[in-house]
Structure formats: structure tokens, C-alpha cells
N, C-alpha and C positions, 0 to 999 in steps of 0.2 A: 513495093510501094516505093516508088521513085520521086524525086522531088526534095526540094528543101524542107526540112523538118518544119519549119514554122509556116509553110505553105497550107492552107486550110484543106483539109479533105471535104469533098463535096457529097453530101448525102442527099439524094433524090427521094423526095416524099410528096404523097397527095397533099392536097390543100385542106382536107377536113380537118375537123376540131381534133376528132380520134388518131389520125394519121400523125398529124403534128405532135400530138401528145406522146405516142408511141415512138415517133422519130427523134423526138426531144430525148426520151430516156436512152435511146440506143446511142445517141450522138455522145451523151455524157460518158457511158461505157466505152465507148471507142476512144474517147480522150484519155480516158484512164489507162487502156492498154497499149495506146501508140505514142502517147504525149504529143499529138498533133492536134492543132485546133480543126473543129468540124463546123461546116456551116451549111445550113439546109438551103436546099434549091426545090422550091414549090413547082410542082408538075400537074398541069390538070389532064385527067385521063377521060376517055370517052364515058366510063360508068358514072364519072361524077356530072359531067353534062346533061346526060340523057336522062329523061323523066319516065322512060319506059320501065316496066317491070324488069328485073334482071334476068328472068327467064327468058324474055322476048329479045333480050339484046345479046344474048350469047353466054350469059351466066359467066363462069370461071374465065378469067382473063381480062375482063372488060376494065379492071382498075389496074392492070399489070403491065400491057403493051407499051404504054407511052413511057414508063418508067424504064423497061428494057430497052425500048429505042433509043433513050438518052444514055443508056450505060454504053450501048455499042457503038453509040455516034462520039462518046467520050464528053459528053455534057456533064456528066456527074461521075464520080468514082464508085460510089456504091449505093445500093437502094433498099428501103425497109418495106416489105408488105407484111400484111395479115396472111398467116400461111394458108388459110382456108380460101383465100383468093387465088393462088397459083394453081395453074393448070399441073396436073400430075406428071407432066412429061418435061423433064429438064432439058433446056436447050443445050448442046455442047459447047457452046462459046460462054455461057455464063456459069458461074459457080455458086451454088447454095452454102456460102462459105461458113454460115453459123445460124443456128436455131437455139435462141437463150432459153433459159428456163421458163417454162409455160406458166402464163398467169391461169385462174380459175376457168376451167374449160365448159362449165355448164352454162345452159340458158337461165335467164332470169325473167319473172313476170313482174311487171309493173302496172298495178291493178288500181282502180278507183277505190276510195274507202278503205285502202289497207288490206282489200280482200285476197285471199288465197285462191288457187285455181278451184280447189273443191268447192269454195264459197260463193263462185261466181253464178248468178242466177241463170236458168234456162233460157237459151236463146241469146246469151251474152255475145258481144261484137269485140273479138278479139283480133289484133293488128299484128300481120307478120307478112314479110316478103317472101319467106322461105317455105317452098313446098315440103320439105323435110319436117318443118316445125308443124305445118298444117296438118300433115299425114298423123303424126304423133299426137297432137293435141286433139284432134277429132275423135281418135281412138281412145285416148283418156277419157273425153267427156263422154263417149258412148258406155265406156266401163264404169262411169259414175251415174249412167241412167239418164243423162240429160244430152242436150243439143248445143252447140256453140256455133256461131258465124265466123269463120275467119276471114278477115278483111286485108286484101293485099295492101301494103303500104310501103313507100319509099322514104328517102330523106335521111339527113343525119341524127344522131342520136336525141338531139333536143326537139327536132321536129317531131318525132316519134313520141317521145314523151308528152309532148303539147297535145296530142290527140286525145290522151287520157285526162291531161288537166282541163281542156276546153270540153270535155264531156262527149267528144265524138266518138270515142270507143271506150267501151268497159276496162280494156287492158291491151297491153301490147307485150311481146315477148322479144328480148333482145339477148345479146350475148353479155354474160356477167362480166368477162375481162374488159369489153367495151366501157361499161359503166364503171367499173374499177379504175380504169386508166384515165378516164377524164374527170372522176371524183362525183360520180352521180350514184354511187352504190347506196345512198341513203334512200334512194326512189325505190328500190326492189323491195315488193311485197312478198315474195317467195323465189327461192332458188329451187330451180327444177332439177332435180336429182336424176342421174343417168339411168337409174332403174325404169324410171317413167319417160324421159324424153332424152334421147341418146343427142349429143351435139354434132356440128358439121365437122368431119374429118379435119384434123389441125386446129379446131377452134380454139382460142387462147393464146396460140404459138405464133411468134413472129419469125420472118425469114429475112436474112440478110444476105444480099446477093451483090455479086461483083463480076467483072470479067474474069474469065476462066485463066486467060494469059498474065494476069496481074498478081503472080504467084506471091510476091510479098506482102500483098494487101490481103489475097486470100488467107495466109498464114497469120497475118495479125488479127483478123476478124475472126477466125477460128478459136480464138482464146475465149471468145464469149459463148462458143457452142455448148450445150449441156446434152451429153450422150444420152441421157434416158429420155429427155422429151424428143431427142431426134430419134431414137428408136421406137418410141411410141407414135409419133405423127407419120414415121415411115410406113409403119404397119398399117394405120388408118387410110393413108391415100394409096396405098398398095390395094386396099380393099376397094377403095373409090375407083381405082384404074382399071380392075379387073372386073367390075360391075359396068364398065364403060359409060360412067356417068359424070356429067358437069355439075357445077355447083347450083345448076337449076333442076337436078334431079333430086327425087325424095330419098336420099341416103344420109343416115347417121351412123357415127361410128366414134369409138372412144376405147384406148389401149390403157389399161390401168398396171402400174408396177404393184406387184403385191410382196408385202414385206414379211419376213418372219424373223421376229427378235432382230429388229432393226436391219437385217440384211435382205435386199431385193433379191428374190430367188425366182419369181415368175412374172410372166406378163398375161394380163387377161385381156384379148380383143372382143369387143361386143360390136354388132352391126345391126342396122336395120333398114329395111326398105317397106314403103309403104305406098298405097293408093291415097292421094292428097285427100279425100273424104274420110280416111282413117277405118275403111270397112276392112281393108285388108292388111296386115303387117306380116312381113318375115322377119323375125328377130332372132338371131343365133349368137352365140359366143363359143369362144374357145381360149384354152389356157395353156401356156407352154413355157419353157426356160425363157428367161430374158434373153432378146436376140443378142449373139455375140458379133453380128456384122449387119451392114445393110442388106444383105442377100438374104440372112435369115428373117429380119424384119419384114421384107418384101413377100417371102415365101408364107409367114403368118397371115398376112393380108389375103393372098392368091387363094390361100386353102379355105378361109372362111367364105370368101367370095363365092367359088366354086360349091360349096356346101348351101349358100344362100340361093344361089341359081338353082341347083336340085330342087329346092324347097318353093320353086315359085316365084323367085325375086325378078326373074327377066320380064314377066310380064306385066310388072309394076313400075318398070323404068321410064315407060311413056317414050321417049326419044329413042330408046335402044332398038336397032335393028336386029331382029331375030332371025 
């Protein structure tokens, strides 16, 4: 971490309200551990300016590449990403220096009239841009003996909430973490438990990235790392990678740390792949010792992915080449 201690560290962030809120929280934490001022550098990414649906513009990475380019060009010192936006392969020249403690990983329903999912009328219009959510919400509706219409939506959090406020949609489903981070948790009418709807791999977690060669900055940022969160999301992303899926694929995963009398003893990894209409879901889980290393966490994800592929997950991946 070279340079004058009074020289600000430059933190690259997307311009969205959520990204700015997340980056502001990280900037404050970095100030605390380094004693250096931190300034936010706003960067527009392709995912921010394109109006196409994420599945059409390449899914994972569309919010990330501009930030990574700025890092490698020396325009910023470090960047903050929503971990679920990061491609599963980590470039050699960039270091994932810290994954801070995770926010709530669940999805959340924001429905008109304070309704829960079970209370939505038959044929309700539910907005989400995520094939993963579509698959699980349609399957849940079918299990309840009703039908919903999932409507693809884009836009920032307030834009999405506006679809419900204006009566264009009966409900939208968003990440609880994002709503919490920008102070919109009061709009949630139901938190969707992972037993029913598994979140995206890495949902609720942030990734702090810098160039691998900046060893002193890597070490400073590493003070913000939470080992349990890192182990959990590493297992989830390993599952995603082994299924060869991007964020446009209908894959959900969540690793829980199981406590026994205050000591964390085991990790449970759950995964789901489904057809977007919800007619077919492959949902499995595995439980093992808390991973002692990144390799252990990677192995846990790969093992569950192999079981899911054996049970027919490959045929549900859409873009996967068999």
C-alpha cells in the first residue's frame, strides 16, 4: 500500500444507489483499518447502461469488467462488487482480498396490500429478472395449487418497487440484502425462506478486489475478511462453476454454518437447478465438516454439483453444452 498515508485510496464503484451504499460502508471500514482517507470513484458498467435483460447480455460479469479494467489500468486502487455478480473464475492478476461478513442472503417479496406469496391470487403477476427465482416461484405456486405469471424486469431497486406501487405488478422479488442496505426493508411483505427459495450463489455478500501485485493493500484489506462467509460463498460458487452456469442460469445455492452449543461444527450446502416454468427442479443438499481450506470448500461444491448432474440437472441448464 504505497504512497503518502494522507493520499486517498480510490475505491471504484458502480453508480447505482445500492452500489454506492455498499461502497460507502466498505469505504468507512477501510478507513478504520488503514487510517487512510478513501474516495469513491464512480464507474459506469455495461450492465448499468444496457436495457436488455441480463440473460441476454451475458449475465455474470456485465457489472464487473469496467471496474476490473479500471483496477488494471491504475485508475482505482480497489473495487467493491456484489459477489453474486462476479464470474466464478478469478483472474490471476486480481486478488479477492476480502469478503466481509454477509448480509441476509434471502430473497424478499414486496407485494401489494401486504400480501404474502401464499396469499397472492391465482394468475398474479410477479416481477423478477432472474431465471433462478422464476423456476422456484413457479414451482412454489404449483405446489400451492395455483399459477403465477413471472414478468421479466430490470432497473434499480426503487424502479422495481415502483412496479408494485403503481399497480403494474402484484409483487416483485428482490434480494433482502439490497433492500436492507438502502433502507427499504420496511417494504418487505415476506422474507422467502431458503427451504422454499434458495438464493443466488454468493447473494448478500460483497467482494473487495485489488491488483494481486499490491501486496500491502491486499494485506490491509484482508483485515475485513470473514472466514466463515468466505468458506460458504466459495462452496456456493464452486457448485455454480461445476454446473458451468452463469448468473443467467436457474441455479440457487446456500451454504449454512450449523452450530452446536455455540461452536460451528458443520456446513450444509443446498443447491437447486430448475426449468424456469417450475415444472422440474433438482434440489439436493450435503452436510460436512466446516471447510478448513479453500480447497475443502471447492470440493464440497463440486461434489454436490456432481450429484445434481447425476439427477438430471444438466438438462435444465439451458445454455450448458452437453
